[in-house]
N, C-alpha and C positions, 0 to 999 in steps of 0.2 A: 299783760298776758290775758288771753281770752278765758272765759269761764269754762271750767272743765266739763266734759261730756262723759257720761257713764255708758259703757258698752257691755251688755250681757250676752255671752256666747261668742267665743273667739275661735271658731272653727273655720271651715272652708270659706265662708262668706264674711264672718266677723273680723278675721285678721286683715284681709284686704281693706275692709271698710275702716278699721282703726287706722291703718297706714294712710289712707286718703285723708282722714280727719286731721291727723297730726301734721300732714304736709301744709296745712293752713296755719300752723302755729298754735293750734288748739290742743290743750292737754286732754288726755283720755284716761279715765280710770276703768280698768278692765275687771270683769268677773267671769269666771267659768268654773264649772264644777270640777274640772280637771286643771289644777294649778300648773301642772307641767306644760300645758298648752300655752299659757301666758308668758312663760319664761323667755322664749326667743324674742318676743316683742319687747319685753322689759329691757332686754340687752341692747335694743336698737337705738333708743333715745330716752332721755329723761322726761320727755313729754308723756310717756306711759307710766302709770302706776297701777298697782293691783289692789283691789278691795278684798279684805279678808272674808267678807260675807255680804249678803244682799242688803242688809240693814245699813251697813256703812256706806254702800254705794248710794242708797236712797238719801241718806243724810248729806252726802258729799257732793251730789250732782243735781242740778236743777233740770237738766235734760238727760234722759236715758234712752238709749237705742237698744232694742233687743234684736238679736240675729240668731233666732232659735228655730229648730226644725218644724215645730207644729204648735198649734194653739194651746194644747194641753200643757206643754212645757212653758209657754209664755205665761199662761195663767198661774202655774206653780211658781215661777220666778217673781211675778208681780204680786200675787196674793199669798203665796205659801201653800203648803199642803192643807193647812188648817184654816185658810182664809185670813190669817192674821200675821204670818211671818215672812212675807215677801218684802220687796223694796218699797211697795206702795205705802206701807204704814209709816215710813220715815221720810217720805217726800215732803218738801216745803209746799205750801199753797202756791198755785200758779206754775208748778213744774210741768214739764212736757215729757210724755212717753211716746216713743215712735217704735212701731213694730214693722 
């Protein structure tokens, strides 16, 4: 099985992106501030899983894709409101973040 990719933002663009990724057989760990938006994807295939928080996503995935509306939200997800609590603090060295 391929290495899991993290996806932050499962809205209008994130959900189709996640579906395209799993078509390749790559597992995707999803995170959205609205857990109810990830539920339909989780029901589609066991290649989808949900991260309970951004720190878990960062620890669990070496590649993370953000599909978020603007740069302020990307910054908040990556670094956190305090600059310390986003997914970046738990990423392994050599990880890739794509926005």
